[in-house]
C-alpha positions as CSV (number, residue, x, y, z in Angstrom):
1,X,-81.5,184.9,19.8
2,X,-81.3,181.4,21.2
3,X,-79.8,178.5,19.3
4,X,-83.2,176.8,19.1
5,X,-84.8,179.9,17.5
6,X,-81.8,180.2,15.1
7,X,-82.3,176.6,14.0
8,X,-86.1,177.2,13.5
9,X,-85.4,180.2,11.4
10,X,-82.9,178.3,9.3
11,X,-85.4,175.5,8.8
12,X,-88.2,177.8,7.8
13,X,-85.9,179.5,5.4
14,X,-84.8,176.2,3.9
15,X,-88.4,175.1,3.4
16,X,-89.1,178.4,1.6
17,X,-86.2,177.7,-0.8
18,X,-87.4,174.2,-1.5
19,X,-90.8,175.6,-2.3
20,X,-89.2,178.0,-4.8
21,X,-87.3,175.1,-6.5
22,X,-90.4,173.0,-6.4
23,X,-92.0,175.5,-8.8
24,X,-89.2,174.7,-11.3
25,X,-89.8,171.0,-11.0
26,X,-93.6,171.4,-11.5
27,X,-93.2,173.7,-14.5
28,X,-89.7,173.0,-15.9
29,X,-90.6,174.2,-19.4
30,X,-91.1,177.8,-18.0
31,X,-87.5,177.9,-16.9
32,X,-85.6,175.9,-19.5
33,X,-87.8,175.9,-22.6
34,X,-88.9,172.2,-22.6
35,X,-88.1,168.8,-21.1
36,X,-86.8,167.2,-24.3
37,X,-83.4,167.3,-26.0
38,X,-83.3,171.1,-26.0
39,X,-84.1,171.5,-22.3
40,X,-81.6,168.8,-21.3
41,X,-78.8,170.6,-23.1
42,X,-79.9,174.0,-21.8
43,X,-78.8,172.8,-18.3
44,X,-75.2,172.7,-19.5
45,X,-75.5,176.2,-21.0
46,X,-76.9,177.6,-17.8
47,X,-73.8,176.4,-15.9
48,X,-71.4,177.5,-18.6
49,X,-73.1,180.9,-18.7
50,X,-72.0,181.5,-15.1
51,X,-68.4,180.8,-16.1
52,X,-68.7,183.0,-19.2
53,X,-69.9,185.9,-16.9
54,X,-66.8,185.5,-14.9
55,X,-64.8,185.7,-18.1
56,X,-66.6,188.8,-19.3
57,X,-65.8,190.4,-16.0
58,X,-62.1,189.6,-16.6
59,X,-61.7,186.9,-14.0
60,X,-61.7,183.7,-16.0
61,X,-59.8,182.4,-19.1
62,X,-60.6,178.6,-19.2
63,X,-63.9,176.8,-19.2
64,X,-63.9,173.0,-19.5
65,X,-67.0,170.7,-19.9
66,X,-67.1,166.9,-19.5
67,X,-69.8,164.4,-20.4
68,X,-69.2,161.7,-17.9
69,X,-69.8,157.9,-18.5
70,X,-73.1,158.0,-16.7
71,X,-74.3,161.1,-18.7
72,X,-73.7,163.5,-15.9
73,X,-72.0,166.7,-16.8
74,X,-69.0,168.5,-15.2
75,X,-68.2,172.1,-15.9
76,X,-65.0,173.7,-14.5
77,X,-63.6,177.2,-14.7
78,X,-60.6,179.1,-13.3
79,X,-62.7,182.1,-12.2
80,X,-62.8,183.6,-8.7
81,X,-65.0,180.8,-7.3
82,X,-68.5,181.4,-6.0
83,X,-68.3,183.2,-2.6
84,X,-68.6,180.9,0.4
85,X,-68.8,183.4,3.3
86,X,-72.0,183.9,5.2
87,X,-74.9,185.6,3.4
88,X,-76.1,188.3,5.8
89,X,-79.8,188.3,4.7
90,X,-80.1,184.5,4.4
91,X,-78.0,183.5,7.3
92,X,-76.0,180.8,5.5
93,X,-73.2,180.4,3.0
94,X,-73.5,182.5,-0.1
95,X,-72.6,179.4,-2.1
96,X,-75.7,177.6,-0.8
97,X,-77.9,180.7,-1.6
98,X,-76.6,180.8,-5.2
99,X,-77.2,177.0,-5.6
100,X,-80.7,176.9,-4.0
101,X,-82.4,180.3,-4.5
102,X,-83.9,181.3,-7.8
103,X,-82.7,184.7,-9.1
104,X,-79.8,184.7,-6.6
105,X,-76.3,185.4,-7.8
106,X,-73.8,188.1,-8.7
107,X,-75.4,189.0,-12.0
108,X,-78.3,190.7,-10.1
109,X,-75.8,193.0,-8.4
110,X,-74.8,195.5,-11.1
111,X,-71.5,196.0,-9.3
112,X,-70.5,192.4,-9.8
113,X,-71.3,191.9,-13.5
114,X,-72.1,194.7,-16.0
115,X,-73.8,192.3,-18.4
116,X,-74.5,188.6,-18.1
117,X,-75.5,185.8,-20.4
118,X,-78.4,183.4,-19.9
119,X,-81.9,183.9,-21.0
120,X,-84.0,183.6,-17.9
121,X,-81.5,184.6,-15.1
122,X,-82.4,181.4,-13.2
123,X,-78.9,180.0,-13.5
124,X,-77.4,177.2,-11.6
125,X,-80.2,176.9,-9.0
126,X,-82.6,175.8,-11.7
127,X,-80.1,173.2,-12.8
128,X,-79.9,172.0,-9.2
129,X,-83.7,171.7,-9.0
130,X,-83.8,169.5,-12.1
131,X,-80.9,167.3,-11.1
132,X,-81.2,164.1,-9.1
133,X,-77.6,164.8,-7.8
134,X,-75.4,167.8,-7.9
135,X,-72.0,168.5,-6.4
136,X,-70.3,171.9,-6.3
137,X,-66.6,172.4,-5.4
138,X,-65.1,175.9,-4.9
139,X,-61.5,176.8,-4.9
140,X,-61.2,180.2,-3.3
141,X,-58.8,182.1,-0.9
142,X,-56.5,179.1,-0.6
143,X,-59.2,176.7,0.5
144,X,-61.4,174.1,-1.1
145,X,-65.2,174.0,-0.2
146,X,-67.9,171.6,-1.3
147,X,-71.6,171.0,-1.0
148,X,-73.9,168.2,-2.4
149,X,-77.6,168.3,-3.2
150,X,-80.4,165.9,-4.2
151,X,-83.2,167.5,-6.3
152,X,-82.1,170.9,-5.0
153,X,-81.9,170.0,-1.3
154,X,-78.5,170.5,0.4
155,X,-77.3,167.2,2.0
156,X,-75.1,169.1,4.5
157,X,-73.8,172.6,5.2
158,X,-71.0,174.0,3.0
159,X,-67.8,172.5,4.3
160,X,-64.1,173.0,3.9
161,X,-62.3,169.9,2.6
162,X,-58.7,171.1,1.8
163,X,-56.3,173.7,0.6
164,X,-55.5,174.9,-2.9
165,X,-53.3,177.4,-4.8
166,X,-55.9,177.8,-7.6
167,X,-59.3,179.5,-7.9
168,X,-62.4,178.3,-9.7
169,X,-65.8,176.6,-9.5
170,X,-66.4,172.9,-10.4
171,X,-70.0,171.7,-10.9
172,X,-71.1,168.1,-11.6
173,X,-74.8,167.3,-12.1
174,X,-77.0,164.4,-13.2
175,X,-80.3,165.4,-14.8
176,X,-83.3,164.0,-13.1
177,X,-84.6,161.1,-15.3
178,X,-88.1,161.5,-13.8
179,X,-88.2,165.1,-15.3
180,X,-86.6,164.7,-18.7
181,X,-87.9,162.7,-21.7
182,X,-84.2,162.0,-22.7
183,X,-81.1,161.9,-20.5
184,X,-78.4,161.1,-23.1
185,X,-76.3,164.1,-24.0
186,X,-75.3,164.7,-27.7
187,X,-71.6,165.7,-28.0
188,X,-72.2,167.5,-31.3
189,X,-74.9,169.7,-29.9
190,X,-72.6,170.9,-27.0
191,X,-69.7,171.3,-29.5
192,X,-71.8,173.6,-31.6
193,X,-72.8,175.8,-28.6
194,X,-69.2,176.0,-27.2
195,X,-67.8,176.9,-30.6
196,X,-70.4,179.6,-30.9
197,X,-69.5,180.9,-27.4
198,X,-65.8,181.0,-28.3
199,X,-66.6,183.2,-31.3
200,X,-68.9,185.4,-29.4
201,X,-66.4,185.9,-26.5
202,X,-63.0,186.2,-28.1
203,X,-60.0,185.3,-26.0
204,X,-61.6,182.5,-23.9
205,X,-60.5,178.9,-24.0
206,X,-63.4,176.4,-24.0
207,X,-63.3,172.6,-24.3
208,X,-65.7,169.6,-24.2
209,X,-64.5,166.1,-23.4
210,X,-66.7,163.0,-24.0
211,X,-65.7,160.4,-21.4
212,X,-68.1,157.9,-23.1
213,X,-66.0,157.5,-26.3
214,X,-62.3,157.2,-27.2
215,X,-60.6,158.1,-30.4
216,X,-58.2,156.0,-32.5
217,X,-55.3,156.9,-30.1
218,X,-57.2,155.6,-27.1
219,X,-57.9,159.2,-25.8
220,X,-61.3,160.5,-24.8
221,X,-63.0,162.4,-27.7
222,X,-62.3,166.1,-27.1
223,X,-62.8,169.4,-28.9
224,X,-61.2,172.7,-27.9
225,X,-62.2,176.2,-29.0
226,X,-60.5,179.6,-28.9
227,X,-61.0,182.6,-31.1
228,X,-58.8,185.6,-31.3
229,X,-60.8,187.3,-34.1
230,X,-64.3,186.9,-32.6
231,X,-67.1,187.5,-35.0
232,X,-64.7,188.0,-37.9
233,X,-63.7,184.3,-37.6
234,X,-67.3,183.3,-36.9
235,X,-68.5,184.7,-40.3
236,X,-65.5,183.1,-42.1
237,X,-66.4,179.8,-40.4
238,X,-70.1,180.1,-41.4
239,X,-69.3,181.0,-44.9
240,X,-66.4,178.5,-45.6
241,X,-68.5,176.5,-48.1
242,X,-69.7,179.6,-50.0
243,X,-67.9,181.7,-52.6
244,X,-67.2,185.2,-51.2
245,X,-67.3,188.1,-53.6
246,X,-65.1,190.2,-51.1
247,X,-61.5,189.9,-50.2
248,X,-62.0,190.1,-46.5
249,X,-64.7,190.2,-43.8
250,X,-66.2,193.7,-43.0
251,X,-65.8,194.1,-39.2
252,X,-66.5,196.5,-36.4
253,X,-66.0,196.1,-32.6
254,X,-66.8,199.2,-30.6
255,X,-69.3,200.9,-28.3
256,X,-72.1,203.4,-29.2
257,X,-74.2,205.1,-26.6
258,X,-73.0,202.7,-23.9
259,X,-73.9,199.6,-25.9
260,X,-71.0,197.4,-27.0
261,X,-71.6,196.4,-30.6
262,X,-69.7,193.8,-32.6
263,X,-70.7,193.1,-36.2
264,X,-69.0,191.0,-39.0
265,X,-70.4,190.6,-42.5
266,X,-69.4,189.3,-45.9
267,X,-71.2,188.9,-49.3
268,X,-71.2,185.7,-51.3
269,X,-72.6,184.4,-54.5
270,X,-75.6,182.6,-52.9
271,X,-79.2,183.9,-53.1
272,X,-80.1,183.7,-49.5
273,X,-79.6,186.1,-46.5
274,X,-78.0,184.5,-43.5
275,X,-78.0,187.0,-40.6
276,X,-77.5,185.7,-37.0
277,X,-78.1,188.0,-34.0
278,X,-77.1,187.7,-30.4
279,X,-77.7,189.6,-27.2
280,X,-75.4,188.7,-24.2
281,X,-74.6,185.4,-26.0
282,X,-78.3,184.5,-26.5
283,X,-79.2,183.7,-30.1
284,X,-82.2,186.0,-30.7
285,X,-83.9,183.8,-33.4
286,X,-86.8,186.2,-33.6
287,X,-84.5,189.2,-34.1
288,X,-85.4,192.4,-32.5
289,X,-84.2,196.0,-32.2
290,X,-80.5,195.2,-32.8
291,X,-81.4,193.4,-36.1
292,X,-83.7,196.3,-37.1
293,X,-80.8,198.7,-36.4
294,X,-78.4,196.5,-38.5
295,X,-80.8,196.4,-41.5
296,X,-81.5,200.1,-41.3
297,X,-77.8,201.1,-41.2
298,X,-76.9,198.6,-44.0
299,X,-79.7,199.6,-46.4
300,X,-79.4,203.4,-45.8
301,X,-75.6,203.4,-46.2
302,X,-75.4,201.1,-49.2
303,X,-78.3,202.9,-51.0
304,X,-76.6,206.2,-50.5
305,X,-73.3,204.9,-51.9
306,X,-75.0,203.2,-54.9
307,X,-77.0,206.3,-55.8
308,X,-73.8,208.5,-55.6
309,X,-71.7,206.0,-57.6
310,X,-74.1,206.3,-60.6
311,X,-74.3,202.5,-60.9
312,X,-78.1,202.5,-60.5
313,X,-78.7,204.8,-63.5
314,X,-79.7,202.0,-65.9
315,X,-81.9,200.2,-63.3
316,X,-85.5,200.8,-64.3
317,X,-87.1,199.4,-61.1
318,X,-87.0,200.2,-57.4
319,X,-84.3,198.6,-55.3
320,X,-85.7,197.2,-52.0
321,X,-84.2,196.5,-48.6
322,X,-84.1,192.7,-49.4
323,X,-81.9,193.3,-52.4
324,X,-79.2,194.7,-50.2
325,X,-79.2,191.5,-48.1
326,X,-79.2,188.8,-50.7
327,X,-76.0,186.8,-50.5
328,X,-75.2,188.4,-47.1
329,X,-73.8,186.5,-44.2
330,X,-73.6,188.5,-41.0
331,X,-73.3,188.1,-37.3
332,X,-74.5,190.9,-34.9
333,X,-73.6,190.7,-31.2
334,X,-74.6,193.3,-28.6
335,X,-74.1,193.4,-24.9
336,X,-77.1,195.0,-23.0
337,X,-77.1,195.6,-19.3
338,X,-80.8,195.0,-18.8
339,X,-82.2,193.3,-21.9
340,X,-85.9,193.2,-22.4
341,X,-87.1,190.2,-24.3
342,X,-90.4,189.6,-26.1
343,X,-91.9,187.4,-28.8
344,X,-93.3,183.9,-28.6
345,X,-90.0,182.3,-27.4
346,X,-88.7,185.3,-25.5
347,X,-85.8,185.6,-28.0
348,X,-86.7,188.9,-29.5
349,X,-84.9,192.0,-28.2
350,X,-87.2,194.9,-27.3
351,X,-84.7,197.6,-26.0
352,X,-85.5,200.6,-28.2
353,X,-82.1,202.3,-27.5
354,X,-80.2,199.5,-29.2
355,X,-81.7,200.2,-32.7
356,X,-79.9,203.6,-33.0
357,X,-76.7,202.3,-31.4
358,X,-76.4,199.4,-33.9
359,X,-77.7,201.5,-36.9
360,X,-75.1,204.2,-36.4
361,X,-72.2,201.7,-35.7
362,X,-73.0,199.8,-39.0
363,X,-73.4,203.0,-40.9
364,X,-70.0,204.4,-39.7
365,X,-68.3,201.0,-40.4
366,X,-69.8,200.6,-43.9
367,X,-69.2,204.3,-45.0
368,X,-65.5,203.9,-44.1
369,X,-65.2,200.5,-45.8
370,X,-66.9,201.6,-49.1
371,X,-64.7,204.7,-49.3
372,X,-61.5,202.8,-48.6
373,X,-62.4,199.8,-50.9
374,X,-64.0,201.1,-54.1
375,X,-63.5,197.9,-56.0
376,X,-65.1,195.8,-53.3
377,X,-67.9,198.4,-53.0
378,X,-68.6,198.1,-56.7
379,X,-68.9,194.3,-56.4
380,X,-71.5,194.7,-53.6
381,X,-73.6,197.2,-55.7
382,X,-73.5,194.9,-58.7
383,X,-74.6,192.0,-56.5
384,X,-77.5,194.2,-55.3
385,X,-78.6,195.0,-58.9
386,X,-78.5,191.4,-59.8
387,X,-80.7,190.6,-56.7
388,X,-83.2,193.3,-57.7
389,X,-83.4,192.0,-61.2
390,X,-84.1,188.5,-60.0
391,X,-86.6,189.7,-57.4
392,X,-88.7,191.3,-60.2
393,X,-88.7,188.0,-62.0
394,X,-89.5,186.2,-58.7
395,X,-92.5,188.5,-58.0
396,X,-94.1,187.4,-61.3
397,X,-93.4,183.7,-60.5
398,X,-94.8,184.2,-57.0
399,X,-98.0,185.7,-58.3
400,X,-98.4,182.5,-60.4
401,X,-98.1,180.4,-57.3
402,X,-100.6,182.3,-55.2
403,X,-103.2,183.0,-57.9
404,X,-106.1,180.6,-57.6
405,X,-106.1,178.1,-60.4
406,X,-109.3,178.0,-62.5
407,X,-108.6,174.3,-63.4
408,X,-108.4,173.2,-59.7
409,X,-111.4,175.0,-58.2
410,X,-110.1,175.3,-54.6
411,X,-106.5,176.2,-55.8
412,X,-105.3,172.9,-54.2
413,X,-102.9,170.8,-56.3
414,X,-104.6,167.9,-58.2
415,X,-102.2,165.3,-56.6
416,X,-103.2,166.2,-53.1
417,X,-105.5,163.7,-51.3
418,X,-106.9,166.0,-48.7
419,X,-108.4,165.1,-45.3
420,X,-112.0,166.0,-44.3
421,X,-110.9,167.7,-41.0
422,X,-110.8,171.5,-41.4
423,X,-109.1,172.4,-38.0
424,X,-105.4,172.8,-38.7
425,X,-104.5,171.8,-35.1
426,X,-106.1,168.3,-35.8
427,X,-104.8,167.9,-39.4
428,X,-101.6,166.5,-40.7
429,X,-100.1,166.2,-44.2
430,X,-97.5,163.6,-45.4
431,X,-95.1,164.7,-48.0
432,X,-94.4,161.4,-49.6
433,X,-91.5,160.4,-52.0
434,X,-93.0,159.1,-55.3
435,X,-96.4,158.2,-56.7
436,X,-96.1,154.5,-55.7
437,X,-95.5,155.1,-52.0
438,X,-98.1,158.0,-52.3
439,X,-100.7,155.5,-53.5
440,X,-100.0,153.1,-50.6
441,X,-100.2,156.0,-48.1
442,X,-103.5,157.1,-49.5
443,X,-105.0,153.7,-49.0
444,X,-103.5,153.2,-45.5
445,X,-104.2,156.7,-44.0
446,X,-107.1,157.9,-41.9
447,X,-108.9,160.1,-44.4
448,X,-110.5,162.1,-41.5
449,X,-107.3,163.9,-40.5
450,X,-104.4,162.7,-42.7
451,X,-103.7,164.3,-46.1
452,X,-101.2,162.9,-48.6
453,X,-99.1,164.8,-51.1
454,X,-96.9,162.7,-53.4
455,X,-93.7,164.4,-54.6
456,X,-92.2,163.4,-57.9
457,X,-88.5,162.7,-57.7
458,X,-86.0,165.0,-56.1
459,X,-87.2,168.5,-55.5
460,X,-85.1,171.5,-56.5
461,X,-82.0,172.2,-54.4
462,X,-83.0,175.7,-53.2
463,X,-79.5,176.3,-51.8
464,X,-78.2,176.7,-55.3
465,X,-81.3,178.2,-57.1
466,X,-82.3,181.9,-57.6
467,X,-85.6,182.8,-55.9
468,X,-87.7,183.0,-59.0
469,X,-86.5,179.5,-60.0
470,X,-87.7,178.2,-56.7
471,X,-91.2,179.6,-57.2
472,X,-91.4,178.3,-60.7
473,X,-90.7,174.7,-59.6
474,X,-93.8,172.5,-59.9
475,X,-93.3,170.4,-56.7
476,X,-92.6,173.5,-54.6
477,X,-95.7,175.3,-56.0
478,X,-97.7,172.2,-55.1
479,X,-96.4,172.3,-51.5
480,X,-97.2,176.1,-51.1
481,X,-100.7,175.5,-52.4
482,X,-101.3,172.4,-50.3
483,X,-100.0,174.0,-47.1
484,X,-102.0,177.2,-47.7
485,X,-99.1,179.5,-46.8
486,X,-98.1,182.5,-48.9
487,X,-94.7,184.1,-49.1
488,X,-94.1,187.8,-49.5
489,X,-95.6,191.0,-50.6
490,X,-94.2,193.7,-52.8
491,X,-92.9,195.5,-49.6
492,X,-91.3,192.5,-48.0
493,X,-91.0,189.6,-50.3
494,X,-89.3,187.2,-47.8
495,X,-92.0,187.6,-45.1
496,X,-93.9,184.3,-44.7
497,X,-97.6,184.3,-43.9
498,X,-98.6,181.1,-42.2
499,X,-102.0,182.3,-40.8
500,X,-103.8,180.1,-43.3
501,X,-101.5,177.0,-42.7
502,X,-103.9,174.1,-43.2
503,X,-102.0,171.5,-41.2
504,X,-100.1,171.7,-37.9
505,X,-98.2,168.5,-38.6
506,X,-96.2,168.6,-41.8
507,X,-94.5,165.1,-42.1
508,X,-91.7,164.3,-44.4
509,X,-91.9,160.6,-45.3
510,X,-89.2,159.1,-47.6
511,X,-87.5,155.7,-48.2
512,X,-85.0,154.6,-45.6
513,X,-82.1,154.5,-48.2
514,X,-79.5,156.9,-49.6
515,X,-82.0,158.5,-52.2
516,X,-84.6,158.8,-49.5
517,X,-82.2,160.6,-47.2
518,X,-81.2,162.9,-50.0
519,X,-84.8,163.8,-50.7
520,X,-85.5,164.4,-47.0
521,X,-82.4,166.7,-46.9
522,X,-83.6,168.6,-50.0
523,X,-87.0,169.1,-48.3
524,X,-85.5,170.2,-45.0
525,X,-83.3,172.7,-46.9
526,X,-86.4,174.1,-48.5
527,X,-88.2,174.4,-45.2
528,X,-85.2,175.9,-43.5
529,X,-84.6,178.6,-46.2
530,X,-88.2,179.4,-47.2
531,X,-90.6,178.0,-44.4
532,X,-88.4,178.4,-41.3
533,X,-91.3,179.6,-39.0
534,X,-93.0,176.2,-39.5
535,X,-89.9,174.6,-38.0
536,X,-89.6,177.2,-35.2
537,X,-93.2,176.7,-34.2
538,X,-92.8,172.9,-34.1
539,X,-94.9,171.9,-37.2
540,X,-92.4,169.9,-39.1
541,X,-91.7,166.2,-38.5
542,X,-89.9,163.3,-40.1
543,X,-91.6,159.9,-40.3
544,X,-89.5,156.9,-39.4
545,X,-90.7,153.8,-41.3
546,X,-89.2,150.5,-40.1
547,X,-86.1,149.0,-41.7
548,X,-87.0,145.4,-41.0
549,X,-89.9,143.0,-40.7
550,X,-89.1,139.8,-38.7
551,X,-91.3,136.7,-39.2
552,X,-91.5,133.5,-37.2
553,X,-94.7,131.7,-38.2
554,X,-97.6,134.0,-37.4
555,X,-95.3,136.2,-35.2
556,X,-94.5,139.4,-37.1
557,X,-92.4,142.2,-35.6
558,X,-91.0,145.5,-37.0
559,X,-87.5,146.9,-36.2
560,X,-86.2,150.4,-36.8
561,X,-82.4,149.7,-36.5
562,X,-79.8,147.0,-36.4
563,X,-79.5,146.8,-32.6
564,X,-83.3,146.4,-32.2
565,X,-83.3,143.8,-35.0
566,X,-80.6,141.7,-33.2
567,X,-82.4,141.9,-29.8
568,X,-85.7,141.1,-31.3
569,X,-84.3,138.0,-33.2
570,X,-83.0,136.6,-29.9
571,X,-86.2,137.3,-28.1
572,X,-88.3,135.5,-30.9
573,X,-85.9,132.5,-30.8
574,X,-86.3,132.2,-27.1
575,X,-83.0,130.3,-26.8
576,X,-84.2,127.7,-29.4
577,X,-82.7,127.0,-32.8
578,X,-85.5,128.3,-34.9
579,X,-85.6,130.2,-38.2
580,X,-86.5,133.9,-38.1
581,X,-87.1,135.4,-41.6
582,X,-85.7,138.9,-42.0
583,X,-87.2,141.2,-44.6
584,X,-85.3,144.5,-45.2
585,X,-87.6,147.3,-46.4
586,X,-85.8,149.2,-49.1
587,X,-88.7,151.5,-49.8
588,X,-92.1,152.6,-48.6
589,X,-93.7,150.9,-51.7
590,X,-92.6,147.5,-50.4
591,X,-95.2,147.8,-47.5
592,X,-98.8,147.3,-48.1
593,X,-101.4,149.8,-46.9
594,X,-102.1,148.1,-43.6
595,X,-98.4,147.6,-42.8
596,X,-97.8,151.3,-43.5
597,X,-100.7,152.3,-41.2
598,X,-99.4,150.0,-38.4
599,X,-95.8,151.3,-38.5
600,X,-95.7,154.8,-39.8
601,X,-99.2,156.4,-40.0
602,X,-101.0,155.3,-36.9
603,X,-100.5,158.0,-34.2
604,X,-100.8,155.3,-31.5
605,X,-97.7,153.3,-32.7
606,X,-95.7,155.5,-35.1
607,X,-92.5,157.3,-34.2
608,X,-92.2,160.9,-35.5
609,X,-89.0,163.0,-35.1
610,X,-89.8,166.6,-34.6
611,X,-87.4,168.9,-36.6
612,X,-86.0,171.6,-34.3
613,X,-83.3,174.3,-34.7
614,X,-81.2,174.1,-31.6
615,X,-78.5,176.3,-33.1
616,X,-79.5,178.5,-36.1
617,X,-75.9,179.4,-37.1
618,X,-74.8,175.8,-37.1
619,X,-77.9,174.7,-39.1
620,X,-77.2,177.4,-41.6
621,X,-73.6,176.2,-42.0
622,X,-74.5,172.5,-42.3
623,X,-77.2,173.1,-44.9
624,X,-74.8,175.3,-46.9
625,X,-72.2,172.6,-46.7
626,X,-74.5,169.7,-47.6
627,X,-76.4,171.4,-50.4
628,X,-73.8,173.9,-51.7
629,X,-71.1,173.6,-54.4
630,X,-68.1,172.7,-52.3
631,X,-67.5,168.9,-52.4
632,X,-64.6,168.3,-50.0
633,X,-66.2,169.7,-46.8
634,X,-69.4,167.8,-47.7
635,X,-67.5,164.6,-48.1
636,X,-65.6,165.1,-44.8
637,X,-68.9,165.8,-43.0
638,X,-70.6,162.7,-44.4
639,X,-67.7,160.5,-43.5
640,X,-67.5,161.8,-40.0
641,X,-71.3,161.7,-39.4
642,X,-72.7,158.8,-41.5
643,X,-72.6,156.4,-38.5
644,X,-74.1,158.8,-36.0
645,X,-76.4,160.7,-38.4
646,X,-79.0,162.7,-36.4
647,X,-81.0,164.7,-38.9
648,X,-83.4,166.1,-36.3
649,X,-80.8,167.6,-34.0
């Protein structure tokens, strides 16, 4: 083949690749979930996942991340380094193929990696496509290689730039500002994911360094993670603010029918079930066959033991599966060679063979534990009986919530000022702190599509309340009625039915002070524990009323934070020595109806923060810490985060 033909073939191949990556740029949400905060951070996880795969294959022990001053990200590892030799089929360096071809990489060759993390398998080429600049450096076979790209396009062939006595891959990328709605990385979000990965993959050192901030010693802010105990340590970490009823974590790490299964669990005095499941390091928020297997093994084994122990003789009602899971914190992690995902967000495992593998593993583990620890076993069974007793009381309370009231013909709460729009997709409801602010909101709203439900005082802290107490609470009953959702049947009393949800925007609106923040946190705790699908489907928001009104004659401007206030004051003064009056809003009631409409209700100008769950395990831990009984960890958390509070993260 002539050199000219060879070059033409290379060019054609290159154009094909760019077309493939162009699909990622046209529909980025298909590949990384969204183009907001979650998608931005997903880029980091895709690169880290490659390094984790190297570690799972036994070739990598250290993975280090850096948030650079310009909000670019660097991820380094001490793995084997991406191969740089010529790729026979593509006719160019294997490194370039990995970086520019979708679905290219060792994880698709079963001989290279038995299992691999990452949800979509698009990996680093997807990150490359969505970065304005990316540089990769490979240390391999005593040599250092590099290649740079702009929006996925190589700027030159892979080249050798030096020698080395180390191995590994170094990737630095800058997310494309024309693609992403936000380009500022949140240190805490990456910290939570790396901590999770350390627990899920014991024996690997991970770190994150923020080069934008320095600590009191003048060093860059840094967090390091390493777990020797894996999920056992993970469960202890998640449950550190709860009171355990067991002396130790129940734990198994083994393989059943070719499926590696790791499970850790503990019972505490709380009234909620907190079970987190993972497949190949992916948090399967919708559960799946591994979660079904866990529940089956748990219920069957505990029920058999409870029956044989004679402790159920005096119980006059049926014990349900949910009773065995109240007060349970557990983490299930399986590694599956070819996972099949389904569900709305592709985070529900569908592999049927996993159910039996997990069920048998859990059954074997629990049977052994219960026989060896009779005192601990008795505590678990007594906890189950207590849960069943409370559930029967809760069932009666729930019937009261869901029975249509004769006094209020439609079954809607009397305090609700409903909207005339009947299409949930076009309707929104504001949950407003207090009757006073509720009255102002009713006057200022657009009655066509905006409903207002005033809430009296602070709602019940559901983190510390038994389920039947939750359903007896007047404000919570009003929210269930207004939203149109129902919770549970006799068969599965924790199943939430949102088919009749009346509003697709549920907006928490509280004062911008300490009490308002507390009420917002109480409401978010309630939504997280009892109405989580509303958060997962993107229906829950937080309103952000302004903190300040600036006045200079007839010029009135609103500000939402101190920095904005200072900038606006200078702008209004225009370099002159004029007086700008500053009004600090302490509560919603201080605004009149038209001001509330202009700043907080009008869809054209308002700012709503969508509540999302980026990391379910971390959210579970934080809600437990903020709303539980343990004061010291809560105080430490508030002191550390008060200045940088980010309630929608």
